[in-house]
N, C-alpha and C positions, 0 to 999 in steps of 0.2 A: 693296638694296645700300647699305651705309653708306660713302659716299665724301665726303671733305671738300670743301667748295666753294672753298677756297683752296689753292693749290699752292705749294711742292710738298709737300703732304700727300697723297700718292698714296693709293690704297685702303688703308684702315686695317688690313685683315687681312694685307697684305703689306708694310706700312710700319713695323710695330712693331719697335723696336730699332735702326733705322738711318735714321729720318726726319731727325734733326738733321744727321747726316753728309751726307745727300743734299742738304739745303738749303745747307749750307756749300759743297759741291762745285759746286753750280750758281751760287750767288751770288758765289763767289770767282773765277770764270773770267774771262778777258780780255774786254773789251768792245770789239770791233772794229766797224767800220761794216758789214762783210759778215757776215751771220748764219752761225754755225757750229753744227754738231751737237755737243752736249755728250756725249762718249763716257763720261765718268765717271758722268753721271746715268743713262745707259742701263745701264751695268754695275751700278750700285746697284739699279736696278729688276730686272735679271736675277738678281742675287744674292738679292733678296727672294723672287722666284718659286722659285728653287732651294731656298731654305730652307723654303718652304711645302711643296714637293713632298717634301723629305726628311722633314719632320715628319709628313706624311700617310703616307709609306711606313713610318715607325717606329711608327705607331699600331696597336693591335690591331684585328683585323677586327670591324666593327660599325658602328653608326650614327654614331659620332663621326668615323670616317674618311670616311664618305660625305658628311657635312656639311662637313668640311674641303675635300674635293675640289670639291663643289658651290659652296661659297663662293668658292673661288679662281677657278672657272670664271666665275661671275657677275661677279666683279671685273674679269676680263680683258676681258669684252665691253662694259664700261662705256666711254662716250666719254671721251677725254682732254680735260680742261678747258683753256680757252684759256691760262690762266696756265702750266699744265704744258707745253703745246705750245711756248710761248716758251722755257721753261727747257730743254726737250729738243732742239727743232729750231732754236731761234733766232728763229722767227717762227711765226705762227698762220695766215697767209694760205694758202689752198689745202689746209689740213689740218684743217678744222673737224670733219669727220666721222671722223677717225682714232680708232681705239680702242686700248686698252692691248695687246691681243693682237698687233696689227700691229707695234707697237714691239718687243715682247719676242721675237716669232718672227723678226723681221729681225735682231736682235742675236744670237740663237742661231745663225743661219746665217753671220753675218759674223765671228764671233769666231775668232781665230787660236789654234793650239795654244800659242803662246808667251804668250798673254794669259790663259790659264786660271787660275782661282782655285779655292780648295778646294771651295766649294759646287758649282761647275760640274763638277768632277771626280767628285763623288759622283753627280751626275745622269748623267754619261757612263757610270759603272759600272752604274747602273740600266738605262740604255739597252742596254748590252752584254748584260746578263742579262735584258733585256726586262721590267723592272719586275715581279718575281715577286709582290710583295705588293699591287700596284695593278691589274694587268691584269684581274682578275676583277670589279672594281668597275663597276657599270653606267654611272657618269658619267665614268669615266676615258677611254674612247675619244674623246669629244668634247674633253676637255681635251688629250689627246695630239695630236689633229689641229690644235688651235689653236696649240699651242706649237711644234710641230716640222714644220709643213707646208713651210716653207722649208728647214729643216735637212735633211730627207730628200732633197731634190732638188739642193740647191746647196752643201751643206757639204762641205768637203774632208776632214773627219774620217772615219775608217773606220766602216763600218756592218756589224758582224758578224752582226746578226740582221735583215737587210734584209727577208727574206720575211715574218717575223712582224710587223715594224714596219709594213710596207705593208698587211698584213691589218688591223691595228689602226687604221691611218690611214684606210683606205677605209671601215671600219665607222663611225669617228667622223665623217668628213666627210659621209657619207650622213645621219647623224643631225643634223648641223648644218644642212644644207640643208633637211631636212624640218622643222626648227624654224622656219625662215624661211617655208616654204610654208604651214604650218598657222597661222602668226600674221600672215601678209601683211607681213613685214618683210624688210629686206635687211641684217641685221647681218653676215652672212658672205659678202656679195658680193665683198669683196677676196680671199677664199680661192678663190672660183670664178674670178675674173678671173686670179688667179695660175696656177691649173692650166690654164686655157685659153690664155693668152697666153705664159706663161713656161715651160710644159712641153710641151703638145701642139703648139704652133706653132713650137717651136725645133728646128732640124734636128739639133743635137748629140745630143738624146735618142733620135733614130731610128737612130743608129749601132748596128749589130748587136752590137758588143762593149760597148755602154754597159750599166751595171748596171741602169738603169731601163727598158731596152727591153722586157723581158718583162712589165712592169707597165703599159705604155701602153694596152693593150686595156681594162683595168679602169678606168683614169683616163678614157678616152674614153667609156665607158658611164656613168660618173658625170656627166660634163659633158653628155652627151646627155640624161640624165634630167631635168636642171634647166635646160637651155638656154632653153626657152621661158618660164621664170619670170624669169631674170635678164637675158636679152637679148631684143631685138626679132627677130621672125621674118625681117625683111629681112637680118639679119646671118648667117643660116644658110648661104646659098650661099657667101659669102666664107670662112666658117669651114671648111666641108667641102672647099672647093677647096684651101685651104692644107694641111689634113690629108692630102688625097689626094696632094698634091705630095710631102709627107714620106714617105708610104707608097711612092710610086714610087721615091724615092731609096733606101729600104730594100730594095725589090725589086731594084733595079739592083745594089746591093751584094751581095745574096744571089745574084744571077745570076753576078756576077763570081767568087764563091767557087767556083762549079761549073765555071768555064771556065779553071782554072789550066793553064798550058802544061805539057805533058809534056816531059820531058827529051829533047832531040833526040839525045843521044849513046847512049841506051839504048832500042832499039826492040823489046825483047822483049815479047811479049804479056803475060806475067805482071807485069812491072813497069808496063806501061801500065795494066792493070786495077787494080793496087794504087794507082797514083796517082789514078785516077778515084775509087776508094773513099775515099781520103783527102780528096779534094775534096768528095765528097758528104756526108761526115760532118758538117762544120760547117754545111753548108746545111740538113740535116735537123734539126740541133740548134736553130738559130736559127728555122727555120720552125715548129717545134713550140711555141716560146715565145710566138709571137703569130700562130698559124695563122689564127684566125678574122678578125682585123683585116686580115691581108695577103691573104686569099683571098676574103672577102666584101665586096661593095660597101658602102661606109661609109654610104650613104644608107639601105640596108636595115637595117643595125645600128641606126642612129639611129631609124628608124621603129619597130622592134620595142621598143626601150627606151621611147620616148615613148608608144606605145600601152599598154604595161604600166603606165607611171607614172600616166597619167590615170585609170586604174581605181582608184587608191589615194588620190587627192586628195579630201579631205572639206571643203575650204574652197570655198564656192560661187563667190565672185568670182574666186579664183585659177583654179578649174576652167573658168570661162567664158573667161577670157583664154587659158588653155592650149589649149582646144579651138579657139578662134578662130585660133590660130597654125597649126592644121593646114591652113589654106587654102594655105599655101606648098607643100604636097605636091602641089598641082595641077600644078606644073611639074616634078615628079620622075618618074623612070622606075624602076619597081620590078619585081621578079620577080612571077610570078603569085601565089605564096603570100603575099607581103607586100602586094600589091595587094588581095587578099581580106581581109587583116588590117586594112588601113586602112578598107575599106568596112564590115566588120563592126563595128569600133570606133565609127565615126560613126553607123552605123545603130542600134546599141544605145543610144547617148546621145540619139538623136533621137526615140526612142519612149518613151511613158510606161509606167509599171509596172516589173515586175521584169525582170532581177535587180538593176538598179542604182537604179531609181526616181529618175531625174534630175528636178530641178525645171524649171519652164517656161523660165527663162532659159538653162539649159544645153541644153534641147531645141531652142530656137530657133537658138542658135549652131551646134549640131551639124548641124542641118538645112541651114543656110546653107553650112557647110563641106562637107557631103556633096554639095550641088548644084554647088559650084565644083570639087571634086575629081573628080566623076563626072557631068558634064553629060549624058551619054547616058542616056536613060531617065528624065530628071528628072520629066517630066510624068506618065509612067506610074506612078512611085512616088508622086507626089502624089495621083493618082486612086485608087490602091489604098489609100493611107492614109486618105483621107476616106471612101472606100467602106466600109471596115471600121468606121469610126466610126459611119456612118449605119446600117449593118447589124449592129451589135453585138448579140449575142443578148439580153442583158438589156434594152437600150434598145428593141429591136424588140418584145419581149413587153410591155414597159411601155406603149409607144405603142399597141399593139393593144388592150390592156385598157382604156386610157383611151377609145379610140374606141368600143369595144363598150359601155361604160357610158354614154357620151354618146348613142349611138343608142337604147339601152334607155330612157333618161330622156326622149328625144324621143317615142318610141312611147307611153310612159306618159302624157305630157302630152296627146297627141292623143286617146288613148282616154278620158281623163277629160273632155275637152271634148265628145267625141261622145256619151258615155253620159249626160251631164247637159246637155241643150240650154239650160236656163235660165241657165247660166253664160256662154254665148257673148255675149249682149247686154251683160252686165255687164263682160265683158272688153273689148269694143269701146269702151264708154263710159269705161272706166278709162284706156285708152291715149289716147283723144281728149282727155280732161280734163287729163292730165298731172299728176294729183295724186300726192303722195308717199305718202299713206295711202289705203287702200281697205278696203271691207268685204267684199272677196272672201274666201271660206272658205279 
């Protein structure tokens, strides 16, 4: 990524054509003792990103468009330089690890309709039509998730294609988190923290009439998939407790919808039944939108997602830490099916060979987690494990053949000594003298 070391020369691919104006807007601002966020600098940066997206959308389908999108994506994940932090935020303390996509996505969500400019309006039109020329590009879901993860949840602007936008966002955010897992990095930890702290743990999103309520189940599964990578296992109990409280609030609201008072002035059976049907209709509608999350214990959903995820991790250090976090499930209460799933998953990783062929470090950690989660029968499992190792068919046959050949060699040596008695004194004298060389035949 070719980024200038002096700012505000922002990434060169999105700074062409407006870099001098941005520098003037930053340097000409008022100098107060209290640091201030330079809104004009943010708008210039946002404008540059919109121009790059518009150019990519206007390009013909092919390699050139893919390179343009990939180059913009790589520029956005680059850390903001200290000089640029001072220009944008007024200070660099506490924001050393901030990246360009964090600044751009936040400005996307905060912008007011009265502040719109021409480049942003073209992007809004593309959002309304769901980026018809870019959505088929394999690199675009990741870019879409980086730019609009705050806009989707907190923007006051209308979302005409919310279902399609959320589908693309979930695909992109999955790929972003898998990039971190496979490379052992945390470039996209801010996106994870945003979804966890500012979406799932916020009560407003759990209102039945909220536009994001029906998508919370998918967001919860994404967070569950990568929770053990970005967070410590000790944080799991607090996280699940807060989510459970929000679910209880949603269930209470759902229950209130079905308990509407029937008009006391009209006691006819027909009107009473019609009122009950009207009360049940919104209940069934909202329950169907997030039925699994509202009806299934969240610890069971979390376990199912985590067990499926560890089968797909190919980074050994990450897999070791991920399975080590399974020890926290020793304090959980699962249904019989999920209890068996946990046992099977740990048992598979604790055994060598197929179908997963786990390395030794993974087997050791999985065996420890299995012993803590299922202490009953621990010694029996250990005995069976080492018993099968000692009685392995190939090893047993090999050891038997070695011993048979050793016995045959001993018998041959004794026969040679017995059939040739002249060799016996020479052998005795050889061992008594301790000479290295002998004239024995």
